[in-house]
SERO-4910 file (N, C-alpha, C, O; in steps of 0.05 Angstrom, whole numbers):
BEGIN
 pado doro    nc1    nc2    nc3   cac1   cac2   cac3    cc1    cc2    cc3    oc1    oc2    oc3
  Met    A    194   -349     25    195   -320     25    197   -308     -5    208   -320    -23
  Met    A    184   -284     -7    187   -278    -36    206   -263    -48    218   -249    -32
  Thr    A    215   -260    -72    230   -247    -82    227   -219    -76    209   -214    -60
  Lys    A    242   -199    -86    225   -172    -81    212   -171   -113    191   -157   -113
  Thr    A    217   -179   -131    206   -182   -160    179   -188   -153    160   -174   -160
  Glu    A    177   -212   -138    152   -228   -136    132   -211   -115    107   -210   -119
  Leu    A    145   -197    -92    128   -177    -79    116   -154    -92     94   -144    -86
  His    A    134   -142   -117    134   -120   -133    104   -128   -150     83   -116   -150
  Asp    A    112   -153   -163     83   -166   -182     58   -168   -166     37   -160   -175
  Glu    A     60   -177   -144     42   -180   -129     21   -160   -117     -4   -162   -115
  Leu    A     39   -139   -111     32   -116    -96     18    -96   -124     -4    -86   -122
  Trp    A     30    -95   -140     25    -85   -171     -5    -92   -178    -23    -77   -185
  Met    A     -6   -118   -174    -35   -127   -185    -51   -128   -167    -74   -129   -174
  Leu    A    -47   -127   -142    -64   -115   -116    -76    -81   -120    -97    -72   -114
  Ala    A    -60    -73   -130    -58    -37   -130    -76    -33   -147    -98    -24   -142
  Lys    A    -62    -44   -180    -80    -45   -198   -113    -41   -196   -128    -23   -204
  Gly    A   -118    -67   -183   -146    -79   -183   -157    -50   -161   -174    -34   -169
  Leu    A   -145    -47   -134   -165    -32   -118   -162     -4   -132   -180     11   -123
  Leu    A   -142     11   -153   -144     34   -161   -159     42   -184   -157     64   -195
  Gln    A   -178     20   -193   -193     36   -216   -209     56   -217   -211     70   -237
  Asp    A   -224     62   -190   -230     87   -189   -211    114   -181   -217    136   -172
  Ser    A   -193    106   -187   -170    128   -178   -170    140   -150   -164    163   -144
  Arg    A   -177    119   -133   -183    133   -101   -176    101    -86   -181     80    -97
  Ile    A   -167    103    -63   -170     89    -42   -185     97    -15   -180    118     -3
  Asp    A   -206     75     -7   -224     77     15   -213     65     36   -191     54     38
  Ser    A   -232     69     55   -219     53     82   -215     24     72   -193     13     69
  Met    A   -237     11     67   -230    -14     65   -213    -29     47   -204    -51     51
  Glu    A   -207    -10     24   -187    -13      8   -153    -13     28   -135    -30     26
  Ala    A   -153     11     45   -133     24     53   -124    -11     71   -102    -21     74
  Lys    A   -147    -21     79   -141    -35    101   -137    -63     95   -127    -79    111
  Val    A   -146    -70     66   -135    -92     46   -106    -94     47    -93   -113     56
  Ile    A    -94    -64     32    -68    -57     31    -53    -56     61    -29    -52     58
  Lys    A    -57    -56     79    -43    -55    102    -41    -87    107    -19    -97    105
  Arg    A    -61   -101    113    -64   -129    114    -41   -136     97    -21   -145    109
  Trp    A    -41   -132     63    -24   -144     48      4   -141     58     19   -161     59
  Leu    A     13   -116     66     41   -104     76     45   -120     99     66   -133     99
  Glu    A     35   -122    114     34   -129    148     48   -159    141     69   -167    150
  Glu    A     30   -175    120     37   -205    119     61   -211    103     73   -231    108
  His    A     70   -193     83     95   -200     72    120   -182     76    138   -180     59
  Gln    A    121   -170    100    135   -152    105    164   -169    123    159   -178    145
  Ser    A    186   -170    112    202   -186    121    227   -164    135    243   -174    151
  Gly    A    229   -141    129    237   -120    146    225    -95    153    205    -94    166
  Ala    A    239    -72    143    223    -55    156    212    -40    126    202    -18    129
  Glu    A    212    -47    111    214    -47     77    188    -31     75    188     -8     64
  Phe    A    172    -41     83    139    -37     81    134    -10    105    118      8     98
  Gln    A    148     -7    133    140      2    153    129     33    153    109     39    165
  Pro    A    144     53    141    132     76    130    106     78    121     94     98    129
  Met    A     92     61    106     71     52     86     50     48    113     32     64    119
  Ile    A     54     30    122     35     13    142     39     39    167     19     38    182
  Asp    A     55     56    174     50     73    193     28     98    178     12    109    193
  Lys    A     30    105    155     16    117    143     -7    109    147    -22    120    163
  Leu    A    -17     86    131    -43     71    137    -53     66    168    -76     62    173
  Asn    A    -35     67    185    -48     64    214    -60    100    218    -83    105    222
  Lys    A    -45    115    217    -54    150    215    -71    144    208    -87    136    225
  Phe    A    -79    144    181   -101    146    169   -126    129    174   -147    140    171
  Leu    A   -124    105    182   -150     89    193   -152     98    220   -170     87    233
  Ala    A   -139    114    233   -144    120    258   -176    131    263   -190    123    281
  Asp    A   -180    144    249   -213    151    245   -230    137    230   -253    145    227
  Gly    A   -222    116    218   -240     99    204   -248    111    184   -269    101    176
  Phe    A   -241    131    171   -250    147    142   -227    155    130   -218    175    141
  Ile    A   -214    146    113   -196    157     86   -218    191     64   -236    191     48
  Asp    A   -202    212     77   -219    228     58   -198    233     29   -176    223     28
  Gln    A   -208    249     10   -188    252    -10   -160    254    -11   -143    241    -22
  Ile    A   -157    282     10   -127    286      6   -115    258     16   -101    247     -1
  Glu    A   -118    242     44   -108    218     47   -104    198     27    -82    188     22
  Ser    A   -126    193     13   -128    172     -4   -112    183    -31   -111    167    -50
  Arg    A   -100    210    -35    -76    218    -58    -56    211    -46    -38    198    -57
  Ser    A    -54    220    -21    -32    211     -8    -22    179    -12     -1    170    -22
  Leu    A    -43    167     -1    -38    143     -3    -26    124    -28     -9    107    -26
  Ile    A    -42    131    -51    -39    135    -85    -13    140    -85      1    121    -93
  Asp    A      1    165    -77     29    172    -77     52    148    -68     70    140    -82
  Ser    A     44    139    -41     61    122    -25     62     90    -34     80     76    -26
  Leu    A     42     80    -49     37     54    -56     52     63    -85     63     43    -94
  Gly    A     55     82   -100     68     89   -123    104     83   -115    119     65   -124
  Ser    A    109    101    -96    140    101    -89    152     73    -78    176     68    -80
  Thr    A    130     55    -64    135     36    -57    139     10    -74    154     -8    -71
  Leu    A    120     14    -92    128      2   -119    158      9   -134    178     -2   -142
  Arg    A    150     28   -132    185     33   -152    208     30   -132    231     28   -139
  Glu    A    200     28   -110    231     17    -95    228    -11    -94    250    -20    -89
  Leu    A    213    -27    -97    211    -49    -95    227    -58   -127    244    -75   -132
  Asn    A    212    -40   -145    222    -52   -171    252    -46   -171    267    -65   -174
  Ala    A    261    -23   -167    293    -22   -164    312    -35   -160    334    -34   -171
  His    A    298    -55   -132    318    -75   -117    317   -101   -136    330   -121   -131
***
């Protein structure tokens, strides 16, 4: 099991790579969702996973959803960093 610091660092690197174009498309959202599901040990990622499931339901991430996911990803990273 990874420490919170290791989770933060790995998720940070993933996010940094995916956000080079300042948006999250459906393929990138699926990558983030899969990573969160594979690394969740409790419920710490569930709000983000729920949001991703909702946004991916139609198979398309629009500009508003992309912005929301970027904000949520930032919040998730800040939470991991605080622990």
